[in-house]
N, C-alpha and C positions, 0 to 999 in steps of 0.2 A: 504493500500500500504506500510505501514511502515514495515510490516513483509514479504511482497512478492516481492518487487522490486529487480531486479537483477542489477540495476543501482545505481550510487552513490547519486541520489536525493531521499530523503526520507521524509515522512510525520511525524509529531509529533505522539507519541504513545497515541493518544486520540481516543475515540470512533468514529467510522465512521458515517458520515451523511447518511441519508436515500438515497438509490440508486434510480435513475430514469430510468424506463424501456423504451427501444426504440426498436420497432419491425422493422425488415428490410423491411417489406412491407410498402407501402405508407399509410399515415394517412390523414384525412381531414385537410385542411389548417389551420382552426381555432385551431384544437387540436395540430398541429405542433407548431404553434406560442406559445400556452400555455406551451408546453413542453420546447421550447427554453427559455421561460421566467423563468420557474421553475428551469431549469438547471443554468441559469445565477444567479438566487438568491441563489442557493445552492453552486455552484462551481465557479462562476465568480470571477476573481481577475485580478490584473495587469498582462498583458501578456496572458490572457485567456478569451475569450468571446464566447458565443454561439449564433448562428444565425439560424433562421428558414428558411426552404426551401420554396420559393414562390410557387413551383409546388406541394407542399403537401407532400413531402418526409420527412425523418428524418432530424433533424437539423445537423449543422456542428459546430465543435469546431475549433476556429481560435486561433492558438498559435503564439506568437511573443516574441522576446527577444530584449535586448537593442541595439544590433548592427544593427537591422533591419531585421534579418533573420525571416522567417515565415513558418508556416505549417498549412494545412487545413486537418482535420480529419472528415470523414463522419461517423456519429455515428451509423447509421442504420446497417452498415456492417463492420465498422472498417477500411474502405479504406482511405489511405492517398492520396488525390487527388492533392495536391500541396506541393512542398517543394522548397522554394526560399531562399537559404543561401546567405549571403553577400560574394561575391567573388572578387569584385573590390573596390578600394578606391574611384573611381570617381563616381559622382552623388549618387544615392542611393546604387549602387554597388551590387544589388541583381539579381539573375538569376534563372529561373525555371529549375530544374533538371529533373523533372518527365514528362513522356509522357502520356497524357490522351486523349481519344477520346470517346465522347458519354457516359460518365460515367464509362468507362473501362480504364484499365492501372493503373498508380500510383503504390503504394506499398500496398500489401494486404497479409493477413494470409491465409494459407491453412493448415488445420488440419483434418486428417482422422483417424478413428479407423479401424484397420485391424483385420479380424476375424481369420486368420491364415496365416502363411508364410512358404516358403520352408526352409529347413535347411541351405541352402546357402544364403538365404536372397535375391535371385534373382527374386522371384516371390511372389505375394501376392494373395491369393485365392479370397478375397473379401474385400472391404473397403467402408466406407461411411463417408460423411463429418460431422464433428461436429460443423461447423460454418455456413454453408449455411442455410439461413433462421433462424438463431439463434436470440433469443430475448436478445439483449445486454443491459446491464445497465451501466450507468456511476457510478462506485463505489467510485472513489475518484479523487482528483486533487491536485497538489502541484506546487509551484514555489518559487524561491528565489528572486522574484520581478524584477530581471535584466537579468540574464544569463542562466536560465534554467526553463522550464515549462514542466509539466508532467500530463498526463491524463491516468487513468486506466479504461478500459472497462471489463465487466465480463459477463459470462453466465454459466449455469449449464446444462449438458447433462447426464442424468442418474446419475451415481455415480462419474462423472468427473466434477470438478470445474475448469473453464477456466478463466484465467486473461490475458488480452492483454494490455500491457503498452507501450504508445507512448511518447517519450521525445524529446524535442527540446532544443538544445544548440546553442551557437553562431556560431560554425563551424561544427556542426554535428547534426544528428537525429538518434534515436534508436527506434527499435520496438522489444519488448520482449514478449514471451509467457510463461505462467506458468500453468501447468496442474497438479492438485492434484487428486489422486485416493482415494476417500472416501469409496470405496466398499470393498468387501472381496475377489475379484479375480483380478489377474494381467490383464492389458490391453496392447495391442500393438498399437502404434501410428506411423503414418508417417506425416510429416509436412514440411512446407517451409514458408519463407517470400520472396515473389517474388516482384521484383522491375522493373519497366519499365523506363529505363534511356534514356533521349533524347540526340541526337547528331545532329550537324549541317548538316553533309553530310555523305553519305554512305561510301565514299572513305577514310575518315579520322577516322575510328572507330577501336579501338583496346583495348586490356587489357594487363596489365603487372603483372607478379607475379605468373604465372602458370607453368613455365618451370620445367620439371622434374616430374610433377604430372600425374598420369594415368587418362585416360578419355575414355568414350565410348559414342556412340550416345544413347540418351534416351529421350523419350517424357516428357514434363513437367507434374507435377500433375495438374489434371483438376481443374479449378477455374472459377467462374462466372465472375470475373473481368479481366481475361486474354484477351489480344488482339488476340492471336493465340491459337486455340484449340490444344490439344495434336496431333490430326491427321494432322492439318495444319503445326504444328511445325516440324513434321517428314517427310513432303513431300519433295522429292528430287527436287532440282532446275535444270532446263535444263542448260547444259553447255553453257557458253557465256563469255562475257567480264569480269565478276567478278568471274569466276569459278576456278581461279588459286588456287594453294596450295594443289593439290592432291585430291583424292577421299575420301569422308567422310566415316569412318568405319561404318560397319553395327552394328545394335543394338546387344549388347552382346559381341562384339569384342573389347577388350581393347588395347589401345596404350598409348604412353607416349608423353606428350607435349614437343617438342624439341625447340620451338622458345621462345626467350626472350619476344617478343611482339606477342601476338596472334591477328592477323589481322582478322577482322570480316566483310569483305565486302560480302562474300557469305553466303548462308543460312546454319546454323548449329543449332543443338539442342543436347547439351552435358551435361553430369554430370562428374565433376572432383571429384575424391574420391579414397580411397583405395578400390580395388575390394572386393566384399563380401568374396571370397575365401581366400584372404589375411588376412582378419580380424579374421579368425579362428586361425591364428598363435599367438604365445605368444607375439611376437614383430613384428610390421609392421609400415610402414610409413603412416602417415595420410595426408590428403589434407592440403595445406597452410591455415593459419588462416586468410589471407586477400589477395586481389588483387586490382589493380587500373585500373579504366577506363581511356582511353586516347581519347580526342577529338582533333584531329590535327588542326581543323579550329578555334575552340574557344580558344584553348590552355589550357583548363581546365581539371583537373583530379580529380576523386573522389575515395577514398578507400572504399571498402566494407569489413567489418570485421565480422568474424564468431565466435559465442560464443554458445557452447552447441550443435549446429548442426554438422553432420558428413560430409555432402556433399556440393558441390558448383554447382549450375545449371547455365548454360549459353546458351542463344539462340539469334541468330541474324536472322532477317526475310528475308534477301536477297531482291530479287525483290518484295516480297509481301508487303514491307513497303508502296508501292505506293497506296495501297487500303485504307490507313489510312490518308495520307497527304504527305506534302513535306519533313518533318523531318524524319530522321532515328532514330531507337531506338534499345536498347537491352532489352530483358527480362532476368533478372539474379537475383541471390539471394542465400541465405544459406538454406540448406534443410537437412532433414533426410528422404530419399525416397527409398534407395536401401535396407536397413536393418531396420525393424521397431524398435522403441524404446520401451522397456518394462518398464511399470510403475507399480510397485507392490503396494498392498494395504497399505495405510497410507503414501505412498511416493509421491514425486512430481518431475516433469521434468521441467527444465528451459532452454530456448534457446533464443538467440537474434541475431539481425543483426544491425550493425551500418554503416551508410554512413557518412563519414567525409572527410574533405579536408584541404589543407594548401595552397590554391591559393593566399591568401592575402600576 
């Protein structure tokens, strides 16, 4: 991780310890306990411990820092299932940010290899996942004992070496992907870090920071951990109490966000980005580097920061949220989904998403 991290927390430049493999498929309970124990022996430290799954699945890494903020990382598939930052001074002051149901939701990585794309970048002929069913390994871990903890997962697919780095700080968490092309031919990639953010009520959900940015309706990239499939995300909602704000544009039709606060009571599935045709120009305006979620009822806000990705995805479930529970949620995150990223032989691509706050 000393040579690969895109974040300011680094390991000493010593030889890496042996990696421990973790298959996404379930393993016998005894084997899982042994794996958790071996991980604890190799990588455990203050602020980082490894816990076996009683149901026989892959173990979980539990990260924590001095102010009480914590994060749970499921090692079998790299899904962050819990993020509880300290947001209040009273009591323990921590609050769950992520929405998870039956092992889905949370924060996860989507990474696909595209076989070919149109010259405009508007369509991809074929693509397949590089991370679904991957055999992840814990490659390294680091901490400064008090205010930052980091875990690096990795896998290899053909000539691509993939690292996924998850870092917890006192008031933020970061998820970064690094893809190295060790082959002799260029590869085209699309990817995203999708986050399911929890809100108290449907009526008090909004984001700030997207005014002036072009957007169009767009299905999310398919992911095993997503609560809504691409088809469900694009379903039109029947007009009703929460249908205000005008008709949602059809896929492929671009418009510009005019509101300072993007209210997300109704069902939407959008990508905010520079249109692919605009990117052919020598100079064009890119999407904002960050936006802030607003929960009117809790009074809390969280910034999502884009690094290396080109697009910003935003989906609200509208009335479909009721099939999952009483809390509302947004599926959102940073992505490169409209125009594939080209990684040439011997080169690497780095991208990251940060969720941070200043609620204290």
